[in-house]
C-alpha positions as CSV (number, residue, x, y, z in Angstrom):
1,M,-48.6,26.3,61.0
2,L,-48.4,22.5,60.6
3,K,-47.5,23.0,56.9
4,T,-44.5,25.2,57.8
5,K,-43.3,22.8,60.4
6,R,-43.2,20.0,57.8
7,T,-41.4,22.3,55.4
8,A,-38.8,23.3,57.9
9,G,-38.4,19.7,58.9
10,V,-37.7,18.7,55.3
11,L,-34.9,21.3,55.1
12,L,-33.5,20.2,58.4
13,L,-33.5,16.6,57.3
14,A,-31.8,17.4,54.0
15,L,-29.1,19.4,55.8
16,A,-28.7,16.7,58.4
17,L,-28.0,14.3,55.5
18,V,-25.3,16.7,54.3
19,V,-23.7,16.8,57.7
20,A,-23.8,13.1,58.0
21,G,-22.2,12.6,54.6
22,C,-19.4,15.1,55.1
23,S,-18.6,14.0,58.6
24,K,-17.9,10.3,57.7
25,S,-14.4,9.1,58.2
26,G,-12.0,10.1,55.6
27,S,-8.5,11.6,55.2
28,P,-8.6,15.1,53.7
29,T,-5.6,16.2,51.7
30,S,-3.5,18.6,53.7
31,S,-2.6,22.1,52.6
32,S,-0.9,25.0,54.3
33,S,-3.2,27.6,52.7
34,T,-6.0,29.1,54.7
35,P,-9.5,29.4,53.1
36,P,-11.2,32.8,53.3
37,K,-13.6,33.3,56.2
38,L,-17.3,33.3,55.4
39,N,-19.5,35.9,57.1
40,H,-23.3,35.6,57.7
41,P,-26.0,37.3,59.7
42,I,-27.4,35.9,63.0
43,F,-31.1,35.4,63.0
44,A,-33.2,35.5,66.2
45,G,-36.8,35.1,67.3
46,P,-38.6,37.3,69.9
47,N,-36.7,38.1,73.1
48,T,-39.2,36.5,75.4
49,T,-39.6,33.5,77.8
50,S,-43.2,33.1,76.8
51,D,-44.4,29.6,75.8
52,S,-47.0,30.9,73.4
53,S,-47.2,28.9,70.2
54,G,-46.5,32.0,68.2
55,A,-43.3,32.8,70.1
56,T,-42.0,29.3,70.2
57,Q,-42.7,28.8,66.5
58,A,-40.7,32.0,65.7
59,D,-37.9,30.9,67.9
60,G,-37.7,27.5,66.3
61,V,-37.7,28.8,62.8
62,A,-35.0,31.4,63.7
63,L,-32.8,28.7,65.2
64,E,-33.1,26.6,62.1
65,I,-32.5,29.5,59.7
66,G,-29.4,30.4,61.8
67,L,-28.0,26.9,61.1
68,Y,-28.8,27.2,57.4
69,T,-27.0,30.6,56.9
70,A,-23.9,29.1,58.5
71,I,-24.1,25.8,56.5
72,A,-21.2,26.6,54.2
73,S,-18.8,27.9,56.8
74,S,-19.6,24.9,59.0
75,F,-17.8,22.6,56.5
76,M,-14.7,24.8,56.2
77,T,-12.9,23.3,59.1
78,G,-9.6,21.3,59.1
79,Q,-7.2,21.1,56.3
80,A,-8.1,21.9,52.7
81,T,-6.6,21.6,49.3
82,Q,-6.2,24.8,47.3
83,N,-6.2,25.1,43.5
84,G,-6.1,28.7,42.5
85,N,-9.1,30.5,44.0
86,T,-10.8,27.2,44.9
87,W,-10.5,25.3,48.2
88,S,-11.7,21.7,48.7
89,W,-12.4,19.3,51.5
90,L,-12.8,15.6,50.7
91,S,-14.3,12.7,52.6
92,S,-15.0,9.1,51.4
93,S,-17.3,6.4,52.8
94,G,-19.0,3.3,51.4
95,G,-17.8,3.9,47.8
96,V,-18.9,7.5,47.6
97,T,-16.5,10.5,47.7
98,E,-18.0,13.8,48.9
99,T,-16.2,17.0,47.9
100,W,-17.1,20.2,49.6
101,S,-15.6,23.1,47.6
102,G,-15.7,26.8,47.5
103,T,-14.4,29.3,45.0
104,V,-13.8,33.0,45.5
105,A,-15.3,35.0,42.6
106,T,-13.9,38.2,41.1
107,D,-16.4,40.3,43.2
108,G,-15.3,38.6,46.4
109,S,-18.3,36.4,46.8
110,Y,-17.9,32.7,47.6
111,Q,-19.5,30.1,45.4
112,W,-19.7,26.7,47.1
113,A,-21.0,23.2,46.5
114,L,-21.2,19.7,47.9
115,T,-20.5,17.2,45.1
116,Y,-20.9,13.4,45.1
117,N,-18.9,10.8,43.0
118,G,-19.0,7.0,43.2
119,S,-21.6,4.4,44.0
120,S,-23.7,3.4,47.0
121,D,-26.3,0.7,47.5
122,S,-29.0,3.0,46.2
123,A,-27.4,5.2,43.6
124,N,-24.5,6.0,41.3
125,Y,-23.1,9.5,41.3
126,T,-21.1,11.4,38.7
127,N,-20.2,14.9,39.8
128,W,-23.7,15.4,41.2
129,S,-24.2,18.5,43.3
130,Y,-26.3,17.8,46.3
131,I,-26.2,21.4,47.5
132,K,-24.7,24.5,46.1
133,G,-24.9,28.2,46.8
134,T,-23.3,31.6,47.0
135,T,-22.4,33.9,49.9
136,S,-21.5,37.6,49.3
137,K,-18.1,38.9,50.5
138,D,-19.6,40.7,53.5
139,G,-22.2,38.0,54.2
140,S,-25.1,40.4,53.8
141,T,-26.7,38.2,51.1
142,G,-26.6,34.5,50.3
143,N,-28.5,31.6,48.8
144,F,-28.4,27.8,48.3
145,S,-30.4,25.0,46.7
146,V,-30.7,21.4,47.7
147,Y,-31.3,19.1,44.8
148,I,-33.3,15.9,44.2
149,T,-31.0,12.9,43.9
150,N,-29.0,12.8,40.7
151,T,-30.8,15.7,39.1
152,T,-30.4,19.5,38.8
153,D,-34.0,19.9,40.1
154,P,-34.1,21.8,43.4
155,Q,-36.4,20.6,46.2
156,I,-35.4,23.3,48.6
157,E,-34.3,26.9,47.9
158,F,-33.1,29.2,50.6
159,N,-31.8,32.8,50.5
160,W,-31.2,35.8,52.8
161,T,-30.9,39.5,52.0
162,T,-30.0,42.6,54.0
163,G,-31.7,46.0,53.4
164,S,-30.0,49.3,53.5
165,N,-31.6,49.9,57.0
166,G,-30.0,46.7,58.3
167,T,-33.2,44.6,58.2
168,V,-32.3,41.0,57.4
169,T,-34.9,38.7,55.6
170,A,-34.6,34.9,55.1
171,T,-36.8,32.9,52.8
172,I,-37.3,29.2,52.5
173,Q,-39.2,27.6,49.6
174,N,-40.1,23.9,49.4
175,L,-40.7,22.5,45.9
176,D,-42.4,19.4,44.6
177,A,-41.0,17.1,42.0
178,S,-42.5,19.2,39.2
179,G,-40.8,22.4,40.4
180,N,-43.9,23.9,41.9
181,I,-43.5,25.8,45.2
182,E,-45.5,24.0,47.8
183,S,-44.7,26.3,50.8
184,T,-42.8,29.4,51.7
185,I,-41.4,30.6,55.0
186,K,-40.2,34.2,55.5
187,L,-38.4,35.5,58.6
188,I,-37.7,39.2,59.1
189,N,-35.3,40.6,61.7
190,N,-35.2,44.4,62.2
191,P,-32.2,46.3,63.8
192,D,-34.3,47.2,66.8
193,K,-34.9,43.4,67.5
194,S,-38.5,43.5,66.3
195,G,-39.5,41.0,63.7
196,E,-42.0,38.9,61.8
197,L,-42.5,35.4,60.7
198,D,-44.8,34.7,57.7
199,E,-45.7,31.2,56.4
200,Y,-47.5,30.5,53.2
201,H,-49.1,27.7,51.3
202,G,-47.4,28.2,47.9
203,T,-46.1,31.7,47.7
204,S,-49.1,33.9,48.6
205,Q,-51.7,32.1,50.7
206,L,-50.8,33.1,54.3
207,V,-51.4,30.3,56.8
208,F,-49.5,31.6,59.8
209,K,-48.1,34.9,61.0
210,A,-46.2,36.1,64.1
211,A,-45.0,39.6,64.7
212,W,-43.1,40.9,67.7
213,Q,-41.9,44.2,69.1
214,S,-38.4,45.2,70.2
215,N,-39.3,44.4,73.8
216,G,-40.2,40.8,72.9
217,S,-44.0,41.0,73.1
218,G,-46.0,40.0,70.1
219,Q,-49.0,38.6,68.4
220,W,-49.7,35.6,66.2
221,W,-52.5,34.5,63.8
222,E,-53.4,31.2,62.1
223,Y,-55.3,31.3,58.8
224,D,-57.6,28.9,56.9
225,P,-55.4,27.8,53.9
226,S,-58.4,27.7,51.6
227,T,-60.1,31.0,52.4
228,G,-57.4,33.1,54.0
229,S,-59.7,33.8,57.0
230,V,-58.3,34.1,60.5
231,I,-59.2,31.0,62.4
232,Y,-57.2,31.7,65.6
233,Q,-55.2,34.6,67.0
234,S,-53.5,35.3,70.3
235,S,-50.6,37.4,71.8
236,W,-47.7,37.0,74.2
237,S,-45.8,39.4,76.5
């Protein structure tokens, strides 16, 4: 469980830096055009007031994932510049210009990116994409990657999918500098409000699991990351 909290924290920190960068003072170029609206699913943890570690962990991850699925649309506020099927929002601070842009593809999906240009005290940027991703036209699927400074090497990869039965699944993977997957988080929301949270060392060694029913009650397990054996389990109502 501690491994997953660190992973989620890395992603939250990365996106906080994105927010901080794009919210700095700057004067966006005005335009009368209206960018297309981005749709996305709403994720939730168990419907319970229990303070069980399993329930609170699931709630916390669901809250963060909800912010991640909405990350692209959160920047599409205020006036934008349109160039064909692409809309852009610009902000400048400390010698660096951040461009948040989105392009509507032929299938109606939205491809978006946050790009840096200029120089700061610590780095020089030339069309470096800090974060980029895609959201489907109906919002049922989406993905993005957060990249290591001035590289095209991802340090975080996130995606969500929607099954034919309405089940929505989000997956976060945290990568090391060599591109190896250090940890994985998977959150599943079913249409009847039941769900599951699975946390892995790498991609397959389960270290934490929580599962809940539609009435909000549930169970959780913690596993030895070396052996896969259950080292603690409990439930909540």
